[in-house]
Every structure is written in structure tokens, then in C-alpha cells.
C-alpha positions in Angstrom: -14.2 26.5 -12.2 -14.6 22.7 -11.3 -12.2 21.6 -14.2 -9.4 24.3 -12.7 -9.9 23.0 -9.4 -9.6 19.3 -10.4 -6.4 20.0 -12.6 -4.9 21.7 -9.3 -5.7 18.8 -7.2 -4.1 16.4 -9.8 -0.8 18.6 -10.1 -0.5 18.8 -6.2 -1.0 14.9 -6.2 1.7 14.7 -9.0 4.2 17.1 -7.2 3.7 15.1 -3.6 4.4 11.9 -5.3 7.3 12.9 -7.3 8.8 14.4 -4.1 8.1 11.3 -2.0 9.9 9.2 -4.7 12.7 11.8 -4.5 13.0 11.5 -0.9 13.0 7.4 -1.1 15.4 7.6 -3.7 18.1 9.7 -1.6 20.5 8.4 0.5 18.5 9.7 3.8 18.4 7.4 6.6 15.4 5.6 7.9 15.4 4.6 11.3 13.5 0.8 11.7 11.5 0.1 15.0 8.9 -2.5 16.2 5.5 -1.7 14.5 2.1 -3.3 15.6 0.8 -3.7 12.2 -2.7 -2.9 13.3 -1.9 0.3 14.4 -1.4 1.9 10.7 -4.0 -0.6 9.6 -6.4 1.2 11.7 -5.3 4.6 11.1 -6.0 3.7 7.3 -9.4 2.2 8.0 -10.3 5.4 9.8 -9.1 7.7 6.9 -10.8 5.7 4.0 -13.8 4.4 6.2 -16.0 7.3 5.0 -15.1 7.1 1.3 -15.8 3.3 1.2 -19.1 4.1 2.6 -19.8 6.9 0.0 -18.9 4.1 -2.6 -21.2 1.5 -1.0 -18.0 -0.6 -0.5 -17.1 -2.8 2.6 -13.9 -2.0 3.9 -12.8 -4.6 6.4 -9.9 -6.3 8.3 -8.8 -9.9 9.2 -5.8 -9.7 11.7 -4.4 -12.6 13.5 -4.8 -12.9 17.2 -1.7 -11.7 19.0 0.5 -10.9 15.9 3.9 -10.2 17.1 5.4 -6.8 16.1 6.9 -6.5 12.6 10.5 -4.5 11.9 9.4 -1.4 10.0 9.3 2.3 9.5 5.8 3.4 10.7 5.2 6.4 8.4 6.3 4.5 5.3 4.0 1.7 6.1 1.0 3.9 6.6 1.9 5.4 3.3 2.0 1.6 1.7 -1.4 0.8 3.2 -3.0 4.0 2.3 -2.0 3.9 -1.2 -2.8 0.2 -1.6 -6.4 0.7 0.0 -7.1 4.2 -2.0 -6.1 2.3 -5.4 -8.4 -0.8 -4.2 -11.5 1.7 -3.5 -10.9 3.5 -6.6 -11.4 0.4 -8.7 -13.9 -1.4 -6.9 -17.6 -1.0 -7.8 -20.7 -0.5 -5.1 -21.3 -3.5 -3.4 -17.8 -4.8 -3.5 -15.2 -5.4 -0.7 -12.0 -4.2 0.3 -9.9 -6.7 2.9 -6.9 -5.9 4.9 -5.3 -9.3 6.2 -2.3 -9.7 8.5 -1.0 -13.0 9.6 2.1 -14.9 10.6 3.5 -16.9 7.5 3.9 -21.0 7.9 7.5 -20.3 8.5 6.7 -18.3 11.6 9.5 -15.6 11.1 7.4 -13.0 9.1 4.3 -11.4 9.0 2.2 -11.2 5.7 0.0 -8.5 4.8 -2.5 -8.7 1.9 -4.7 -6.0 0.7 -7.2 -7.7 -1.2 -10.5 -6.1 -3.5 -13.3 -7.6 -5.4 -12.6 -4.9 -8.0 -12.1 -4.7 -11.9 -8.7 -6.7 -11.8 -5.7 -6.2 -13.3 -4.8 -7.8 -16.9 -2.2 -10.1 -17.1 -0.3 -8.2 -19.3 -0.5 -4.9 -17.3 0.8 -6.9 -14.1 4.6 -6.6 -15.3 4.2 -2.7 -15.9 2.0 -2.2 -13.0 5.0 -1.0 -10.6 6.4 1.5 -13.3 6.6 5.4 -13.0 3.6 6.7 -14.5 1.8 3.7 -15.5 -1.9 4.1 -14.9 -4.4 1.2 -15.0 -6.6 4.2 -15.2 -5.8 4.7 -18.8 -7.2 1.2 -19.5 -10.7 2.3 -17.7 -11.0 5.8 -19.1 -10.6 7.8 -15.8 -8.3 10.4 -15.1 -7.5 9.8 -11.2 -4.4 9.0 -10.0 -0.5 10.2 -10.9 0.7 6.8 -11.9 3.3 7.1 -9.2 1.6 5.2 -6.1 2.5 1.9 -6.8 5.9 3.0 -7.8 6.2 4.6 -4.2 5.1 1.3 -2.6 7.6 -0.8 -4.5 10.6 1.8 -3.3 9.1 1.7 0.5 9.2 -2.2 0.2 12.8 -1.8 -1.4 13.7 0.0 1.9 12.2 -2.7 4.0 14.4 -5.5 2.2 10.7 -6.6 1.1 8.8 -7.1 -2.4 5.7 -6.2 -3.2 3.7 -8.9 -4.7 0.3 -9.1 -6.7 -2.5 -11.9 -7.6 -5.5 -10.9 -9.8 -7.8 -11.6 -12.5 -10.1 -9.3 -14.8 -13.4 -9.1 -13.6 -12.9 -10.8 -10.2 -10.3 -8.8 -8.2 -6.7 -8.3 -7.1 -4.7 -8.9 -4.0 -1.5 -7.3 -3.5 0.6 -8.6 -0.8 4.3 -8.3 0.9 6.4 -10.0 4.1 7.7 -8.0 7.1 10.0 -9.6 9.5 9.0 -10.3 12.9 10.7 -7.9 15.4 13.2 -9.4 17.7 14.3 -7.2 20.7 17.2 -9.7 21.0 18.4 -9.3 17.5 17.8 -5.3 17.3 17.5 -4.1 20.9 19.9 -0.9 21.3 21.1 -1.5 17.6 18.3 -1.0 15.6 19.1 -1.1 11.8 18.9 2.2 9.5 18.1 2.0 5.9 20.5 3.7 3.7 18.9 5.1 0.3 
């Protein structure tokens, strides 16, 4: 029964991920707005804090004071944070740390967001393929979790934001994913906020 339940859960996650990818690749229009990034970050923290505690992992945030609003799509950014934090917790051992950071870039016109961990890291040969569909680091570490679509979904969401998801990591040290979002400027976007087409 446990095996059947686990397989049902896995297939449900797979179907949901495929549907998410399909929606992202459709010509659906997404409405951009001002996003205070601490809000989706706080929501993800509430979602994963218990999981982190159960795994004896410290889940923290480091947000720059008076961070300006970013131009983005709230629900999609929430999904990005959820995927990245979920992955970080999956591959971090007890006693480790997962940290979400947000700060203005040195050029001051972007907000940079980082999700870093002290987990198992990603081998250099895997880093080039990590955002491909159905590629699973789990295969390297002999677990059956994940659908292999989470980071592909993250990449697609970043494409919608005209941004790029990046990573730095080292095996046995940890991994940090990061991306930049433009600062929302009411004078620029005011009543004519842009829509993203598929």
C-alpha cells in the first residue's frame, strides 16, 4: 500500500508539472505588477519551515532593508521560490542550512534573489543539463524523489520575466541559484503595465 501511495503521489506531481510547463509554453498572457519579494519569500518560509525543522536544517532569510518592489508575476515567482527551496531542502543533510537572500545589485536597477544551500552540490558535468526536462540529480544520488521538471519550470518562468536562472555550486559544499528582477518603476509602467506573451 505504501508503494502504491508513493507512486500515486509521484504521478500526481508529474502530471501537475507537465501541466505547469504546458501553460508556461502556451500563448497565455501574464500580467506583470509590483511585487514586494518579501511576500512570496515569507509565504514559502511558512510552507517549508516545518519540513526544514523535521530534517534538522536551518531555513533563513537575509533581505536588504527597504528593498524596492520588483516587476514580476507573483504566483509564478512563488512557484520559483517553492521549487528552489524544496530542492535545497531535498539535497541538504541534517545540520545544514538553506538561505534566501534578496538585495539590490551594485548597478542599483535590479533586485537579485539567491537561494543557497550547504547540500551535496551539483557536479560540473551536470550543471549544463540541470534545467533540461526530466534531468534528475536524484539519479546520481540514488533517490526516487522529484519529476525532473522542477528546474525546467523555473527556467521557463524566468524566461517569462525576461531573466535568466543561474547557479554556482561545488560537490560537497553546496549550491546557490540566483536571478535578477527589474525594479518596478510606476513612472515607467503606471497604467500600462506590460503583459508577457507565451
